[in-house]
KOLLO-45034 format. One record per residue (C-alpha): residue number from 1; x, y, z. Coordinates in Angstrom, 2 decimals, decimal comma, always signed. Example, Ala and Ser with C-alpha at 12.3 -4.5 7.8 and 13.67 -1.06 7.14 Angstrom:
<atoms>
{1; {+12,30; -4,50; +7,80}}
{2; {+13,67; -1,06; +7,14}}
</atoms>
This chain:
<atoms>
{1; {+19,37; +17,25; +3,36}}
{2; {+19,92; +14,71; +6,48}}
{3; {+20,10; +11,02; +5,59}}
{4; {+20,49; +7,86; +7,56}}
{5; {+19,61; +4,28; +7,05}}
{6; {+20,03; +3,00; +10,92}}
{7; {+18,97; +0,19; +12,02}}
{8; {+17,53; -0,72; +15,34}}
{9; {+18,59; -3,37; +17,75}}
{10; {+15,63; -5,64; +17,74}}
{11; {+15,90; -5,91; +13,57}}
{12; {+19,39; -6,34; +13,78}}
{13; {+18,62; -9,55; +16,17}}
{14; {+16,21; -10,85; +12,66}}
{15; {+19,32; -9,94; +10,55}}
{16; {+21,28; -12,27; +12,41}}
{17; {+18,87; -15,48; +12,59}}
{18; {+18,35; -15,23; +8,74}}
{19; {+22,27; -15,31; +8,10}}
{20; {+21,93; -18,53; +10,59}}
{21; {+18,75; -19,75; +8,79}}
{22; {+20,50; -19,42; +5,07}}
{23; {+23,62; -20,88; +5,86}}
{24; {+22,38; -23,69; +7,94}}
{25; {+19,34; -24,67; +6,46}}
{26; {+19,49; -23,20; +2,75}}
{27; {+22,72; -23,72; +1,82}}
{28; {+22,23; -27,22; +2,00}}
{29; {+19,82; -27,74; -0,77}}
{30; {+21,87; -26,26; -3,21}}
{31; {+24,20; -29,05; -4,03}}
{32; {+20,62; -31,46; -4,29}}
{33; {+18,77; -29,40; -5,54}}
{34; {+18,89; -30,81; -9,02}}
{35; {+18,14; -34,12; -7,74}}
{36; {+14,95; -33,24; -6,67}}
{37; {+11,72; -32,14; -8,40}}
{38; {+9,61; -29,44; -8,01}}
{39; {+7,31; -31,22; -5,60}}
{40; {+10,36; -32,81; -3,50}}
{41; {+11,44; -28,84; -3,01}}
{42; {+8,15; -27,27; -1,66}}
{43; {+8,44; -30,55; +0,57}}
{44; {+11,77; -29,06; +1,59}}
{45; {+10,03; -25,65; +2,04}}
{46; {+7,08; -25,95; +3,88}}
{47; {+9,08; -26,44; +7,51}}
{48; {+11,76; -23,90; +6,56}}
{49; {+8,57; -21,33; +5,78}}
{50; {+6,62; -22,08; +8,80}}
{51; {+9,63; -21,21; +10,92}}
{52; {+9,86; -18,15; +8,58}}
{53; {+6,19; -16,88; +9,42}}
{54; {+7,26; -17,69; +13,07}}
{55; {+9,63; -15,15; +13,48}}
{56; {+7,21; -12,53; +11,81}}
{57; {+9,97; -12,33; +8,65}}
{58; {+7,31; -13,41; +5,78}}
{59; {+6,19; -11,43; +2,97}}
{60; {+7,82; -8,88; +4,40}}
{61; {+7,57; -6,57; +1,44}}
{62; {+4,06; -5,53; +1,76}}
{63; {+1,82; -3,59; +4,45}}
{64; {+0,61; -5,56; +7,44}}
{65; {-2,91; -5,03; +6,58}}
{66; {-2,21; -7,61; +3,54}}
{67; {-0,30; -10,39; +5,42}}
{68; {+2,79; -8,48; +5,21}}
{69; {+5,60; -6,73; +7,89}}
{70; {+5,58; -3,61; +6,16}}
{71; {+9,37; -3,43; +6,56}}
{72; {+10,39; -0,78; +3,85}}
{73; {+13,14; -0,76; +1,02}}
{74; {+16,41; -0,61; +3,07}}
{75; {+14,97; -2,83; +5,66}}
{76; {+14,12; -5,44; +2,72}}
{77; {+17,84; -4,48; +1,52}}
{78; {+19,12; -5,69; +4,30}}
{79; {+17,45; -8,50; +4,73}}
{80; {+18,11; -9,36; +0,68}}
{81; {+21,50; -8,92; +0,84}}
{82; {+21,49; -12,33; +3,04}}
{83; {+18,82; -13,71; +1,17}}
{84; {+21,11; -12,92; -2,17}}
{85; {+23,60; -16,05; -0,62}}
{86; {+21,50; -18,44; -2,31}}
{87; {+18,75; -18,70; -4,92}}
{88; {+16,88; -20,54; -2,90}}
{89; {+16,91; -18,21; +0,54}}
{90; {+14,00; -16,30; -0,86}}
{91; {+11,49; -18,96; -1,53}}
{92; {+11,90; -19,84; +2,30}}
{93; {+11,07; -16,28; +3,13}}
{94; {+8,11; -15,67; +0,45}}
{95; {+9,54; -13,09; -0,87}}
{96; {+11,08; -14,71; -4,04}}
{97; {+10,64; -13,18; -7,55}}
{98; {+8,41; -12,92; -9,86}}
{99; {+5,70; -13,69; -6,44}}
{100; {+7,04; -10,69; -4,93}}
{101; {+6,75; -8,02; -7,56}}
{102; {+3,37; -9,38; -8,53}}
{103; {+2,06; -9,36; -4,77}}
{104; {+3,08; -5,63; -5,11}}
{105; {+0,88; -4,57; -8,07}}
{106; {-2,21; -6,35; -6,64}}
{107; {-1,81; -4,69; -3,72}}
{108; {-1,34; -1,72; -5,96}}
{109; {-4,07; -2,05; -8,58}}
{110; {-6,39; -4,99; -7,62}}
{111; {-9,62; -5,03; -7,06}}
{112; {-11,07; -6,56; -3,22}}
{113; {-12,39; -9,74; -4,96}}
{114; {-8,82; -10,01; -7,53}}
{115; {-6,95; -9,35; -3,95}}
{116; {-8,98; -12,37; -2,58}}
{117; {-8,84; -14,60; -5,40}}
{118; {-5,25; -14,26; -6,11}}
{119; {-3,22; -11,96; -3,62}}
{120; {-3,97; -13,73; -0,50}}
{121; {-3,43; -17,11; -1,81}}
{122; {-0,11; -15,60; -3,51}}
{123; {+0,64; -14,63; +0,05}}
{124; {-0,02; -17,51; +2,14}}
{125; {+2,18; -19,35; -0,34}}
{126; {-1,11; -21,49; -2,27}}
{127; {-0,38; -20,26; -5,38}}
{128; {+2,85; -19,48; -7,75}}
{129; {+2,80; -17,01; -10,24}}
{130; {+4,81; -15,14; -13,38}}
{131; {+5,23; -11,75; -15,28}}
{132; {+4,93; -12,21; -19,10}}
{133; {+6,08; -9,37; -20,55}}
{134; {+9,38; -9,95; -22,71}}
{135; {+8,81; -11,28; -26,17}}
{136; {+11,32; -12,82; -28,22}}
{137; {+10,49; -10,28; -31,41}}
{138; {+10,78; -7,03; -29,57}}
{139; {+13,44; -5,42; -27,99}}
{140; {+13,17; -5,95; -24,12}}
{141; {+14,67; -2,47; -23,64}}
{142; {+12,38; -0,88; -25,58}}
{143; {+8,51; -2,36; -24,09}}
{144; {+6,78; +0,22; -26,03}}
{145; {+7,16; -1,59; -29,13}}
{146; {+5,55; -4,68; -27,12}}
{147; {+3,49; -6,78; -30,33}}
{148; {+1,32; -9,03; -27,78}}
{149; {-2,58; -7,53; -28,20}}
{150; {-5,77; -7,60; -26,45}}
{151; {-8,63; -6,67; -28,06}}
{152; {-12,24; -5,69; -26,67}}
{153; {-14,54; -8,43; -26,92}}
{154; {-17,84; -7,34; -25,47}}
{155; {-17,50; -6,95; -21,85}}
{156; {-13,94; -9,11; -22,17}}
{157; {-10,69; -8,82; -23,71}}
{158; {-8,99; -11,61; -26,22}}
{159; {-5,47; -11,77; -25,92}}
{160; {-2,86; -13,32; -28,75}}
{161; {+0,71; -12,66; -28,17}}
{162; {+4,36; -14,68; -27,79}}
{163; {+6,07; -14,24; -24,65}}
{164; {+9,19; -15,80; -23,46}}
{165; {+11,59; -15,31; -20,24}}
{166; {+8,47; -15,16; -18,00}}
{167; {+10,33; -16,49; -15,13}}
{168; {+8,29; -19,95; -13,69}}
{169; {+5,50; -19,49; -15,58}}
{170; {+5,65; -23,35; -16,22}}
{171; {+4,56; -23,66; -12,33}}
{172; {+2,99; -20,75; -12,30}}
{173; {-1,36; -20,92; -11,30}}
{174; {-1,69; -17,56; -12,70}}
{175; {+0,46; -14,83; -15,21}}
{176; {+0,66; -11,64; -15,31}}
{177; {+1,02; -10,62; -18,90}}
{178; {+1,33; -6,95; -20,14}}
{179; {-0,67; -6,24; -23,27}}
{180; {-1,44; -3,31; -25,91}}
{181; {-5,06; -2,34; -25,54}}
{182; {-4,75; +0,98; -26,79}}
{183; {-2,09; +1,35; -30,06}}
{184; {-3,36; +4,66; -30,58}}
{185; {-2,17; +6,69; -27,28}}
{186; {+0,80; +7,50; -26,51}}
{187; {+3,57; +5,25; -26,03}}
{188; {+3,48; +5,24; -22,19}}
{189; {-0,09; +4,78; -22,50}}
{190; {-1,13; +1,45; -24,72}}
{191; {-0,78; -0,86; -22,42}}
{192; {-2,39; -2,98; -20,11}}
{193; {-2,47; -5,73; -17,59}}
{194; {-4,21; -8,38; -17,16}}
{195; {-4,61; -11,90; -14,61}}
{196; {-4,19; -14,86; -16,52}}
{197; {-5,19; -18,34; -15,12}}
{198; {-2,06; -20,56; -16,36}}
{199; {-4,61; -23,38; -17,39}}
{200; {-7,69; -20,75; -19,49}}
{201; {-7,50; -22,03; -23,03}}
{202; {-5,56; -20,99; -25,77}}
{203; {-2,64; -20,22; -22,78}}
{204; {+0,18; -22,82; -24,32}}
{205; {+3,47; -23,08; -22,40}}
{206; {+5,58; -24,17; -25,08}}
{207; {+9,06; -24,64; -23,25}}
{208; {+10,97; -23,79; -20,66}}
{209; {+14,02; -21,75; -22,04}}
{210; {+17,70; -22,83; -21,25}}
{211; {+20,00; -20,45; -20,49}}
{212; {+23,64; -19,38; -19,71}}
{213; {+22,80; -20,35; -16,19}}
{214; {+20,39; -23,03; -16,65}}
{215; {+22,06; -24,67; -19,66}}
{216; {+20,36; -28,30; -19,39}}
{217; {+16,67; -28,42; -20,49}}
{218; {+14,14; -28,96; -18,16}}
{219; {+11,01; -28,17; -17,53}}
{220; {+8,58; -26,99; -14,52}}
{221; {+11,08; -26,06; -12,15}}
{222; {+11,31; -23,06; -9,85}}
{223; {+14,02; -20,37; -12,05}}
{224; {+13,14; -21,36; -15,11}}
{225; {+12,30; -19,25; -18,11}}
{226; {+9,48; -19,96; -20,00}}
{227; {+8,42; -19,19; -23,84}}
{228; {+4,33; -19,42; -23,68}}
{229; {+2,09; -18,98; -26,83}}
{230; {-1,54; -16,86; -26,27}}
{231; {-3,68; -17,94; -28,94}}
{232; {-7,63; -15,84; -29,06}}
{233; {-7,48; -16,65; -24,75}}
{234; {-10,83; -14,91; -24,08}}
{235; {-11,02; -13,10; -21,06}}
{236; {-13,95; -11,20; -18,69}}
{237; {-13,61; -8,07; -17,47}}
{238; {-12,31; -9,13; -13,63}}
{239; {-8,68; -10,04; -15,92}}
{240; {-8,02; -6,35; -16,11}}
{241; {-5,27; -5,19; -13,26}}
{242; {-6,05; -1,70; -12,68}}
{243; {-6,70; +0,87; -15,97}}
{244; {-6,92; +0,29; -19,08}}
{245; {-3,43; +1,74; -20,43}}
{246; {-2,20; +1,98; -16,95}}
{247; {+0,59; -0,99; -17,50}}
{248; {+3,55; +0,76; -17,97}}
{249; {+2,83; +2,60; -14,68}}
{250; {+1,83; +0,05; -12,71}}
{251; {+4,94; -1,83; -13,75}}
{252; {+7,38; +0,96; -12,35}}
{253; {+6,07; +0,85; -9,11}}
{254; {+6,96; -2,82; -9,93}}
{255; {+10,04; -2,73; -11,11}}
{256; {+11,65; -0,08; -8,39}}
{257; {+11,56; -1,99; -5,61}}
{258; {+12,61; -5,05; -7,71}}
{259; {+15,83; -3,55; -8,63}}
{260; {+16,68; -2,39; -5,41}}
{261; {+15,93; -6,08; -4,23}}
{262; {+17,92; -7,69; -7,03}}
{263; {+20,58; -5,63; -6,25}}
{264; {+20,96; -6,23; -2,83}}
{265; {+21,23; -10,21; -3,84}}
{266; {+23,86; -9,17; -6,16}}
{267; {+26,13; -8,09; -2,63}}
{268; {+24,69; -11,33; -1,37}}
{269; {+26,37; -13,14; -3,67}}
{270; {+29,19; -11,05; -4,46}}
{271; {+30,15; -11,30; -0,60}}
{272; {+29,85; -15,34; -0,57}}
{273; {+32,61; -15,33; -3,53}}
{274; {+34,30; -12,68; -2,12}}
{275; {+34,89; -14,99; +0,90}}
{276; {+35,93; -17,86; -1,08}}
{277; {+38,40; -15,68; -2,73}}
{278; {+40,07; -13,99; +0,64}}
{279; {+39,93; -18,09; +2,15}}
{280; {+41,86; -19,36; -1,18}}
{281; {+44,28; -16,76; -0,96}}
{282; {+45,30; -17,90; +2,43}}
{283; {+46,30; -21,19; +2,02}}
{284; {+46,95; -21,65; -1,73}}
{285; {+51,12; -21,61; -3,32}}
{286; {+52,80; -20,57; -5,70}}
{287; {+56,04; -19,21; -6,31}}
{288; {+57,29; -19,40; -2,93}}
{289; {+54,50; -18,33; -0,97}}
{290; {+50,71; -18,35; -0,43}}
{291; {+48,68; -16,23; -2,93}}
{292; {+47,76; -13,57; -0,02}}
{293; {+51,32; -12,77; -0,37}}
{294; {+51,08; -11,89; -3,89}}
{295; {+50,52; -8,38; -5,14}}
{296; {+47,69; -8,80; -7,20}}
{297; {+45,71; -10,79; -5,13}}
{298; {+45,84; -8,07; -2,50}}
{299; {+44,53; -5,72; -5,33}}
{300; {+41,42; -8,65; -6,00}}
{301; {+40,79; -8,22; -2,48}}
{302; {+41,39; -4,40; -1,54}}
{303; {+39,16; -3,82; -4,74}}
{304; {+36,49; -5,68; -4,26}}
{305; {+35,80; -4,44; -0,57}}
{306; {+36,11; -1,05; -2,07}}
{307; {+33,75; -2,09; -4,64}}
{308; {+30,91; -4,44; -2,80}}
{309; {+30,53; -1,28; +0,15}}
{310; {+30,30; +1,40; -2,35}}
{311; {+27,33; -0,73; -4,20}}
{312; {+26,30; -1,58; -0,75}}
{313; {+25,95; +2,09; +0,21}}
{314; {+24,84; +3,35; -3,12}}
{315; {+21,81; +0,86; -2,92}}
{316; {+20,73; +1,81; +0,71}}
{317; {+20,69; +5,41; -0,33}}
{318; {+18,25; +4,41; -2,81}}
{319; {+16,25; +1,93; -1,21}}
{320; {+16,21; +5,17; +2,23}}
{321; {+15,36; +7,82; -0,98}}
{322; {+12,54; +5,77; -2,13}}
{323; {+11,01; +5,26; +1,91}}
{324; {+11,31; +9,13; +2,37}}
{325; {+10,80; +10,47; -1,22}}
{326; {+8,74; +8,16; -3,01}}
{327; {+9,63; +5,73; -6,23}}
{328; {+9,89; +8,82; -8,54}}
{329; {+12,11; +10,62; -6,54}}
{330; {+14,64; +7,14; -7,03}}
{331; {+14,98; +6,97; -10,03}}
{332; {+18,13; +8,32; -10,77}}
{333; {+19,11; +6,27; -7,69}}
{334; {+18,13; +3,17; -8,86}}
{335; {+19,54; +3,29; -12,33}}
{336; {+22,60; +3,86; -11,06}}
{337; {+22,43; +0,98; -8,53}}
{338; {+21,38; -1,48; -11,70}}
{339; {+24,49; -0,94; -13,76}}
{340; {+26,95; -0,44; -11,39}}
{341; {+25,66; -3,68; -8,43}}
{342; {+25,64; -5,29; -11,87}}
{343; {+29,10; -4,58; -12,57}}
{344; {+30,21; -5,37; -8,91}}
{345; {+28,88; -8,88; -9,13}}
{346; {+30,72; -9,81; -12,57}}
{347; {+34,46; -8,18; -11,02}}
{348; {+34,18; -10,10; -7,76}}
{349; {+32,73; -13,55; -8,65}}
{350; {+35,32; -12,80; -12,00}}
{351; {+38,39; -13,11; -9,23}}
{352; {+37,30; -15,31; -7,12}}
{353; {+36,97; -17,58; -10,03}}
{354; {+40,40; -16,13; -11,35}}
{355; {+42,31; -17,48; -8,20}}
{356; {+40,97; -21,01; -8,08}}
{357; {+42,42; -21,35; -11,47}}
{358; {+40,57; -24,65; -12,82}}
{359; {+38,62; -25,38; -9,48}}
{360; {+36,68; -22,32; -9,97}}
{361; {+36,25; -23,37; -13,23}}
{362; {+34,71; -26,78; -12,04}}
{363; {+31,58; -27,47; -11,42}}
{364; {+33,65; -28,47; -7,77}}
{365; {+32,81; -25,02; -6,97}}
{366; {+29,95; -22,96; -7,08}}
{367; {+32,27; -20,59; -8,72}}
{368; {+31,04; -21,14; -12,38}}
{369; {+27,10; -20,92; -11,72}}
{370; {+27,92; -17,63; -10,09}}
{371; {+29,66; -16,34; -13,00}}
{372; {+26,61; -17,15; -15,34}}
{373; {+24,45; -15,63; -12,89}}
{374; {+26,53; -12,50; -13,09}}
{375; {+26,71; -12,67; -16,59}}
{376; {+22,40; -11,96; -16,82}}
{377; {+23,00; -9,32; -14,80}}
{378; {+23,47; -6,68; -17,22}}
{379; {+20,74; -7,14; -19,03}}
{380; {+17,17; -8,31; -16,90}}
{381; {+15,39; -5,50; -15,69}}
{382; {+16,53; -3,40; -18,19}}
{383; {+20,55; -3,58; -19,58}}
{384; {+23,35; -1,58; -18,65}}
{385; {+23,30; +0,64; -21,71}}
{386; {+19,34; +2,11; -20,88}}
{387; {+20,24; +2,73; -17,09}}
{388; {+23,44; +4,97; -17,97}}
{389; {+21,31; +6,65; -20,41}}
{390; {+18,39; +7,75; -17,92}}
{391; {+21,23; +8,75; -15,49}}
{392; {+23,10; +10,72; -18,01}}
{393; {+19,82; +12,51; -18,90}}
{394; {+18,97; +12,62; -15,64}}
{395; {+22,20; +14,53; -14,54}}
{396; {+21,77; +16,77; -17,68}}
{397; {+18,39; +18,15; -16,88}}
{398; {+20,64; +20,55; -14,51}}
{399; {+23,11; +21,61; -16,90}}
{400; {+22,35; +24,47; -19,80}}
{401; {+25,19; +25,68; -22,39}}
{402; {+27,38; +28,84; -21,44}}
{403; {+26,45; +32,05; -23,20}}
{404; {+27,86; +32,39; -26,47}}
{405; {+29,46; +27,76; -25,79}}
{406; {+32,09; +29,87; -23,78}}
{407; {+33,12; +26,83; -20,88}}
{408; {+32,52; +28,75; -17,67}}
{409; {+35,80; +27,32; -16,52}}
{410; {+37,25; +28,63; -19,54}}
{411; {+40,81; +30,35; -17,61}}
{412; {+40,79; +33,57; -19,52}}
{413; {+37,50; +35,08; -19,59}}
{414; {+37,06; +34,09; -16,21}}
{415; {+40,58; +36,07; -15,43}}
{416; {+39,00; +39,14; -16,96}}
{417; {+36,04; +38,63; -14,96}}
{418; {+38,39; +38,46; -11,65}}
{419; {+40,30; +41,51; -12,62}}
{420; {+37,19; +43,86; -13,12}}
{421; {+36,27; +42,28; -9,78}}
{422; {+39,74; +43,56; -8,03}}
{423; {+40,46; +46,28; -9,77}}
{424; {+41,04; +48,52; -6,49}}
{425; {+42,90; +46,06; -5,36}}
{426; {+45,17; +44,96; -8,30}}
{427; {+45,54; +49,27; -9,25}}
{428; {+46,79; +49,60; -5,85}}
{429; {+49,23; +46,67; -5,37}}
{430; {+50,32; +47,63; -8,85}}
{431; {+50,78; +51,40; -7,52}}
{432; {+53,19; +49,99; -4,68}}
{433; {+54,98; +48,56; -7,09}}
</atoms>
C-alpha cells in the first residue's frame, strides 16, 4: 500500500511559527513556574492563548463544527512534537491533557445538552477537566478489575469509589469518571462513564499525590495528580456519558489518539535533550580534547539520532494509519510506538544527563526533571509490558504451526522438496557427470 504523510507549505509555515512561539514565549515560563500559583499561570496564559486563537491553532484536535481545526492525527503529531518540548506549551494551544482527550469523548459520546454545558466551555478555555479511572487498589494495566461502582437509583445513579492519579482534578471544574455499572456483563462491557461536577456532594479531593516527577507536596496546580474519594455521590440521568456499559469502547477512542500525541511530545523532549547533548560535546574538555572527539560520545549522538528518527517515522506512520483507516486499524502501530517511544525518550535524556555529569544531575539544568518525567512514560497509558504483549499477540495471529511441527525453513525437508521440484534437471546434471 502506498503511504504518505507529507504536509502542505501553508501548514509548514504554521509549524515554523509554533517553533518560535514555544521557544520565545513558553520556555521562559519554566524557570519561574514554581513561584507561581495557578491563578498567576492562568494570567500568563491568557494573552498567549489569544495569539494561538488568532493563528487558527486553538483546539486543533477537534473538527471545525465543534470549534476545532480538524487537523487529523498526522498534523496533530507534528504539532505535538513542537509542544512537547515544554510541559507548559499544550495549555497555550487548548490541547493539553486531559482536556483534549475529554473533549474528544464528549464530542463522540455526549448529548447536545452535555456538549453545550461541558464541551463548549471546555474548548473555550473557560472550564478545566480531569479523567478519573486509575485506582490505588487495582492494577491500572487491567481496567476490567475496576472497583468503583455506580448503582442505579431511580432514573439516576449513586457513585462510590476510590481513585487516584486523576490528573488536574484539583483544578478541574468537572470529572469524567469510569465506574462499573454492569457487574455481570462481559469484562469490557461492565463500565460506564459519568460527568461529575467537582463540587458535587460526596466528591472529596483528598490530595495531590507527590510523584517522582513532582516530589514536593503541592495542591491545585496544573499537572498534579489527585487522589479522590467518591462517597454516595448522587447523579442524575444527565451524568451518564454515552450508553451504559460503553465506557471501555469510549475510552479506546480517547486513548488511541492520546498515545500518538504522547509519543510525539516525547520526541519534543528528546530533541531538546539531544540539543543539550550535542552542545555539551562541542566545548567540554576531558583527557586532552573535547568530548565530541571521543568515540563513546559520538556513539551516543549517532544512536540518539537514529532512535529519534525511527520513533518519529513510526509515530507518524501510526498517525497516518489512523487518519486513513481508523483507530482500530492502527492498534498494533500505536502499541509499538508507545513502548518504543518511551524507551527512546529515556535513552536520549539519560545520555544527555550523563555527558553533563554533576551539572546534569543538578537542578541547574532541566535534564534531571526530564529524566524523572521520562521514567513515567513506561507505564502510563498502559505499561510497556502490556503493549508488547498486545503487539506480539496481533503478530502471532498471522502465523500457524507447521505440519507435523517441522519448521517451515527446515533445510533437510526443504532439500527433499527441492529435489522433487528439480528432479529432471538434477537427473540431467547427474547423467552428464
